[in-house]
C-alpha positions in Angstrom: -13.6 -72.3 -6.2 -11.0 -74.0 -4.6 -8.1 -72.5 -3.0 -5.6 -74.0 -5.4 -7.4 -72.4 -8.2 -7.2 -69.0 -6.3 -3.6 -69.6 -5.8 -3.0 -70.0 -9.3 -4.8 -66.9 -10.4 -3.1 -65.2 -8.0 0.5 -66.3 -9.5 -0.6 -65.6 -13.0 -1.6 -61.9 -12.0 1.7 -61.3 -10.1 3.6 -62.8 -13.1 1.3 -60.5 -15.8 2.3 -57.6 -13.5 6.3 -58.4 -13.3 5.9 -58.5 -17.1 4.4 -55.5 -17.7 6.8 -53.9 -15.3 9.7 -55.4 -17.1 8.7 -54.2 -20.4 8.3 -50.6 -19.1 11.9 -50.7 -17.2 13.3 -51.6 -20.7 11.5 -49.0 -22.6 9.2 -51.2 -24.2 5.5 -50.8 -24.8 3.5 -53.9 -25.5 0.7 -53.9 -27.9 -2.7 -52.8 -26.3 -4.3 -55.5 -28.4 -2.6 -58.6 -27.2 -1.6 -57.2 -23.3 -4.4 -55.5 -21.4 -1.7 -53.9 -19.1 0.2 -52.5 -22.0 -2.6 -49.5 -23.0 -2.5 -48.9 -19.4 1.0 -48.7 -19.1 1.3 -46.6 -22.0 -1.6 -44.1 -20.8 -0.3 -43.4 -17.4 3.2 -43.0 -19.0 1.6 -40.2 -21.3 -0.4 -38.7 -18.5 2.5 -38.5 -16.1 4.8 -37.2 -18.5 2.3 -34.3 -19.4 1.8 -33.3 -15.8 5.5 -33.3 -15.4 6.1 -31.0 -18.4 3.2 -28.9 -17.1 4.3 -28.3 -13.4 7.7 -27.9 -14.8 6.5 -24.3 -15.8 5.2 -23.4 -12.6 6.8 -21.4 -9.9 7.0 -22.4 -6.3 4.3 -20.4 -4.9 1.7 -21.7 -7.5 2.9 -25.0 -6.8 2.5 -24.5 -3.0 -1.1 -23.3 -3.7 -2.1 -26.2 -5.7 -1.5 -28.7 -2.7 -3.3 -26.1 0.0 -6.4 -24.0 0.2 -5.8 -20.8 -2.0 -6.7 -17.5 -0.1 -6.7 -14.3 -2.6 -4.3 -11.6 -1.4 -6.2 -8.6 0.5 -6.2 -5.6 -2.0 -5.1 -2.7 -0.2 -3.1 -4.2 2.6 0.4 -2.8 3.4 2.4 -5.5 5.3 3.8 -3.3 8.0 0.1 -1.6 8.4 -0.8 -1.5 12.1 -3.9 -3.2 13.7 -6.6 -1.5 15.4 -5.3 -2.7 18.9 -1.7 -1.6 17.9 -3.0 1.6 17.3 -5.2 2.0 20.6 -2.0 0.9 22.4 0.2 3.9 21.1 0.5 7.0 23.3 -1.4 10.4 22.5 -1.0 12.0 19.2 -0.6 15.8 18.9 -0.4 18.5 16.2 -1.1 21.8 14.7 -3.9 22.9 12.3 -2.9 20.2 9.5 -3.1 17.4 11.9 -6.2 18.6 13.3 -7.7 18.8 9.7 -6.6 15.4 8.6 -7.8 14.0 11.9 -11.3 15.5 11.2 -11.5 14.1 7.9 -10.6 10.8 8.7 -13.2 10.7 11.6 -16.0 12.0 9.6 -15.2 10.2 6.5 -13.6 7.0 7.6 -14.2 6.2 11.2 -16.4 3.2 10.4 -14.1 1.7 7.9 -11.4 -0.9 8.7 -7.9 0.6 9.7 -6.8 0.1 6.0 -9.6 2.3 4.9 -8.8 4.8 7.4 -5.2 5.0 6.1 -6.5 5.1 2.4 -8.5 8.0 2.8 -5.3 9.6 4.4 -3.6 8.6 1.6 -5.8 10.3 -0.8 -5.8 13.6 1.1 -1.8 13.9 1.3 -1.9 12.7 -2.6 -3.8 15.8 -3.4 -1.7 17.9 -1.3 1.3 16.5 -3.3 -0.6 16.9 -6.3 -0.6 20.5 -8.5 -4.4 20.5 -9.2 -5.2 20.7 -5.4 -4.4 23.1 -2.6 -1.2 22.5 -1.4 -2.1 22.0 2.2 -4.1 18.9 4.2 -6.8 22.1 5.5 -6.8 23.3 1.9 -7.5 20.1 0.8 -10.1 19.2 3.3 -11.8 22.4 3.0 -11.8 22.7 -0.9 -14.8 23.9 -2.2 -16.5 24.3 0.9 -19.5 26.4 1.4 -20.3 26.1 -2.6 -23.1 23.9 -3.1 -22.0 20.8 -4.9 -18.5 22.1 -5.0 -17.0 20.6 -1.8 -14.4 17.7 -2.1 -15.5 15.9 1.1 -19.3 15.5 1.9 -19.0 16.2 5.6 -18.0 19.9 4.9 -21.1 21.0 3.0 -23.8 18.7 3.6 -25.8 21.1 5.9 -25.5 19.1 9.1 -23.6 19.9 12.2 -20.6 17.8 12.9 -19.8 16.7 16.4 -17.3 14.4 17.7 -19.3 11.7 19.8 -16.8 8.9 20.1 -13.6 10.2 21.6 -12.2 6.6 21.5 -12.1 6.7 17.5 -11.2 10.5 17.3 -8.1 9.5 19.3 -7.3 6.6 16.8 -7.8 8.8 13.8 -5.5 11.1 15.5 -2.8 8.9 15.5 -3.1 7.5 11.9 -3.1 11.3 10.9 0.0 12.0 13.0 1.7 8.5 11.5 0.4 10.0 7.9 2.0 13.5 8.4 5.5 11.9 9.6 5.9 9.9 6.5 4.3 6.7 7.0 4.6 5.0 3.4 1.6 5.3 0.9 1.2 1.8 -0.1 -2.5 1.0 -0.3 -3.8 3.3 -3.2 -1.4 3.7 -5.9 -1.4 7.2 -5.8 -5.2 7.8 -5.6 -6.7 11.0 -5.6 -10.4 10.3 -5.5 -12.4 7.7 -3.9 -16.5 7.0 -3.6 -18.9 4.7 -1.5 -19.4 1.7 -3.4 -23.2 2.5 -3.4 -22.7 5.7 -5.9 -21.3 6.0 -9.4 -19.9 9.3 -10.1 -19.7 10.6 -13.6 -15.7 11.0 -13.2 -15.2 7.4 -12.0 -15.7 6.3 -15.7 -12.6 8.8 -16.7 -10.2 7.9 -14.0 -8.1 4.6 -13.7 -9.4 2.6 -10.5 -6.4 1.6 -8.2 -7.9 -0.1 -5.3 -11.1 -1.1 -3.6 -10.9 -1.0 0.4 -13.9 -1.3 2.8 -17.0 0.4 1.1 -14.4 2.8 -1.0 -13.4 2.5 -4.3 -10.4 4.6 -5.3 -9.1 6.2 -8.4 -6.2 8.2 -9.5 -6.5 11.7 -11.7 -4.1 11.8 -14.5 -1.5 14.4 -14.1 
């Protein structure tokens, strides 16, 4: 194939594209039966119109996620929740009997959980204190049913095993969380939960109460008032 032939083919292609572009600019759609570019132009115009209409219904956040890797929000994380490092940097916490009972409950029930889970367990205890269905003090809630087989509300209080604090560092951290919660730190993790259980068990009450959160290995529920 000679260079002259190639140039003539290239010129013809440019002319064909120019005609198609002019037709599109004037709002004219050539017949796809006679113009091989007409059908393409028509289909592309229709497709882009549909996409424009569809994306016009999306809010900014959804459009942003379409252009980036989307990571689902973490369930049960308050925006101003301190990290473990921030908790460990705080000064020592102190308190009376209520503080000691809450610290103890957090240590034996949630010391292996992430910080969110530790705050969430504290929320449940304080939510019970505020509920008419439970004792009106932290110590009353924590020790509710203690001494009666299968009646205790927190397993460590009636499992028959002696409880010992063998990690002073975590005890100190739980004490800081207890202090913050007793001082009015926002309860934003569990939506008013009054119950929780580990995710490897399935208590009968779980099917009767609405689930409000899932944090760490615990699932949280709210007892209807």
